[in-house]
N, C-alpha and C positions, 0 to 999 in steps of 0.2 A: 391185497393178498387174500386169496380164497382158501378157506379151510373147510373140510367136510363137516356139515352140520345137518342134523335131522336125517342122517343117512345111516343105513345099517352097515356097521363096520365090524369085521371079524378078523382075528389074527390067529396064527398058529405057527408052530416051528416048522422049519423046512431045511432041507440040506442044500438049497440053492446056493451057488457060489456068492461070495461077497462082492457083488457088482449088480448094476441095474439090469434086470431082465423083465420082460413084460409079455403079457398075452391079452388080447382084446377080443371080446365077444360083442357082436352088434345085433341088436334086436330093434325092429321098427315098431314104435309105439306112439300113437297119436300123431303120426306124420313126422316124428323126430327120431333121431338116432339115439338110442340109449346105449351108452358105452360102458361095458364092464371091464375095468382095468385091474389086472392082477400085477402088482409090482413086487418084485423080490428085492429087498434091500437089506444087506448085511444080515442075512439069514432070517429075515422076518418077512412073512407073507401077509400083505394087506390087500383085501378085496374091497373096492369101492365102486359104487354105482353112481355115475354122474351123467348128466345130460349136457352135451356140448353143441353149440351152434358152430357153423363154419367159421374158421379163423379165431374162435373163442379160445382164450387161454385161462387155465386154472392152475393154481399152485397149492401143493400139499407139503407140509413139513414132514421130513423123514422122521419117523418115531424114534429111531435110535439116536438122532441128533439131540433130542431133549435130555439125554443122559450125559451129555458132555459136561465135565466138571467145571469148565470155564463158564458155560452157559448157566449152569446151576448157581455158580457164584454170583454172576451178574444179576440174575433174577433175585437172589437173596439180598444183595446190596441195595437194589432198587426198592424192594419191598420194605426193608428196614428204613430206608430214607423216607418213603411215603408215610410210613407209620409214625416216624419221628415228627414229620411236618404236621401231620393231622392228629397228633396226640390229644389236642384240646377239643377235637371234634368227635371224640369217642368213636372213631372209625378205625377198624383193624383190617388190613389187607392181608390175605393169606395166599391168594392166587391171582396173578396179574391179569390173566385173560378173563377169568370168571368175575372178578371184582371191578374191572375197569370198563367193560364193554358197553355199559349203558350210559356212561357219561357222568354218573353221580360222583364218583371219586375224583375223576379228572376235573370236574367243576370245583370241588372243594380244594383240591391241590393247587389249581391255578389261582383261586381266590386268595389262598393263604400265602402263596409265593409272591404274588403281585400286589396284594393289598387292595384288590379291586373286586367288587361284587358283580356277578353276572346276572342279567335279567332272564332267568330260566326257571322252570318249574322245579321244585325241590324233589318231588317224587314222580316218576313216570313208569307206568306199567306196560302200556302197549308198545309194540315195535315202532309204530309211526312216531309216537311221542318221544321215544328214546332217541330215534334218529334225528328228530328235530332238535332235541337238546344237544346231541353230539355235534350237529351242524353249527350251533351257536358257540359251543365250547371250543371246538377245533378251529373254527374261524378266528376266534380271539387268540388262541394259542399260536396259530400260524402267523397272525399279524404281529404278535409280540416277538416271536422268534425271528421274523423277517427272513424266512427261508425262501429261496427262489422256488417258484411253482414246480419246475422240472426236478427239483431236488427233494420235494416232499414225498416221503415214503410211507405215508399213512393216509387213509381216506375214511370217510364216515362208514362205508360198507365194510372195509377191512377191520376196523376197530370193533364194530358191532358184531361182526362174524367171529370175534374172539381170535383174530390172527395174532399169534404171539410175536411174529416177526414185525408187524406193523406197530404193535403196542410197545415193543422194545425200542424200535427206532424213535418213536415219539418220546418215550421217557428219557432215553439217553440224550436226545437233543434238548429237552426241557431242563434236565439236570445240569448239562454243560452251560446252557444259557444263564441259568441262575447261579452258576458257580457253587453248586451244592458241595458241602463239606464231606464228600465221599470219594472213595478211590475205586474207579471202574476198572475191572480186569481188561488187559490189553488183548487185542486180536480175537475177539469173540465172534464166531460165525455160526450160521445154522445151515444145514444141508436141506435143500428143498427139491421137490420133484415138480417140474413144470410140464404140463400136459396141454397140447394144442391140437385142434383138428384142422387139417389142411386137405382140401379136395376129398373129403370123406374119410381120410386116413388119420388115425390118432398117432401123434408123435410125442415122445416124452424125452426129457433130458434132466440131468441133475445139475443144480446150480448151488454154488457156495455163496450164501448171502452174508456179507460182512456187517456186523452190528457195531463193533467198536474197532478202532485202529489202535495206534500207539497213543494212549492217553497220558503218558508220563513225559511227553516231550517238553524239555526245558532247555533254555539256552542262556547266553549272556544277557539278553534283554530282560529275562525274568529276574536275574540277579540285580540288574540296574533298577528296575521298577521297585523291587523289594527292599534293597539295601543302599542304593547310591543315587538318589534323585538328582544330586548336584552334577554327577558325571553324566546322567541321562540328558540333562540340558545341553551339555557340551556336544554330545552325539547328535542331538536334534539340530543344533546350529550348524554342525559340520555337514549334515545331510541337506539342510536347506540351502547352504552355500553351493553344494554340489549340483543339486537339481536346477537351481536358478541359473547357474553357469551355462546350462544347456537350454533351458526353457526361455531364457532371455533372447535367444536367437529368433524366437517367434513372438517376441514382445510379451511374453507371459512371465509371471512371477508368483511364487507361493510364499506364504508366511505361516500357514497352519497345515502341518503335515497330515493330521488325521482327517480333516474335513475336505481339503482341496484335492485330494487324490481319491476321494470316496466314490466318485462317479466313473472312474477309470479312464477318463479322457486324457488327463495329463500323463498317466502311465503309458498309454498307447503312443502319444506324441513323443514322450521321453525316449521310448525304445527306438522309434524311428530316428531320432536325433543321434542317439548313442551308436546305432548300427549304420547310420549314414544312408537311409532310404526314406522315401515318401510312403506313408501308409494310406492306401486308397480310402476315401471317406465312406465308401459303401461297406467297408468291413467293420465299422463300428458306429455307434451313435454319438455324433458330435455334441448334441444337446439332449442327453437322456432325460426323460421325464419320469419314467417308472423304475421301480426297483429291479425288475428283470432286465431292463436295458442297461442299467448300471452294472449288474452282475455279468452280463454279456461282455461289456467293455473290459472289466477287470480280468475275466477269464481269457479274453482275447490277448490282453497284454501278457498274461502268463504264458500263452502259447508263443508269443514273440520272444519272450525271455528264453524259453526252451530252445527255440530255433537259433538263438544267439549263443547256445552252449551252456546255459545255466541249468541247474536242476529245477524240477517243478517246485515252485514255492510251497512251503509247508502250510502257511495260512490258507484258509478257504477264501474264495472270491467274496462270499457273503460277509466275511469278517472285515474286509476292506470297506465294503459298501456300508457296513454298520458303524463305520468310523472307529474301529478298534485300533488305537494308536500303536499298541505293541505289534500287531500284525503288519501295519503299514511300515513301521520302522524296520521290521525284519526284511520285507521285500526291498525297500530302498537301500538298506545296508548291503544286501547282496549285489545290487546294481553298483553301488559305490565301490565295493571290493573289486569288481571286474573292470569297471570303466573309469576309475578315478584319474587315470592319466590321459584319457581321451580329451582332445581339445575341441 
């Protein structure tokens, strides 16, 4: 995510209507097009000078979006959480973008949460050194989160450029992975302006970037895990009997629900058996070796479930791949509910 840095930025009131309007002035400078974009958003005029290459895309946060009460609440919750975790480090975070962009706080936060010390320089002043540190810290965080590459919404450049969108995505993912004792506000989003140059013409559009969805989702499985482990075992045995009834047709059998469905292969094969069709082998990885291949398989099985009339599963594909038992049970129970009488 790109945000204007080291650029002259001026704002003034305007009577422009509350919708996106734009004017572009083009000047040739050093063989490049220097694009002056004037964007009117919600009665605010922002003038930004940017240099864009052909097909290059840059994104700017709508200034008015920062005043959204839910966004302010989310940032406060995350700041308080970070400060609570790092209370022993004598670190006080006041601004997420300004305090986290160089990797120092992210390093300390990760070390405290995971109990693992990272081999990085404690203090970095130059931009190159800061980005090298960020590379190490983010690489370790991404490996811990086990997020599919295509689903990572933060980069070294976006974090170092103080992109609040990228930093929020990162902190929300980290807090959820660590099951932080905080309550994130639901359905927080940020309005951003996406600018791209195509065939020498500047095109802009507004996009709503979702930061959090429904964070309060709880169902019967939460209750079983929390209060009735004996009944949970009954549910697990019922689901194992159900899936083996069909997988046995292919001389396959499962005994561990959380691990044996983690690569997505059995889910794909099970859907073919339940719906009565053969799933072409080129549509999925029969022997997945990498995390992304497993995520592809699980996501593909979710598509087959939707084709069969089920709603899109609430768990993420990554949750199944990460052997999250609760998520796996939710998916299998939905199948059991619909196909329990299928022979």
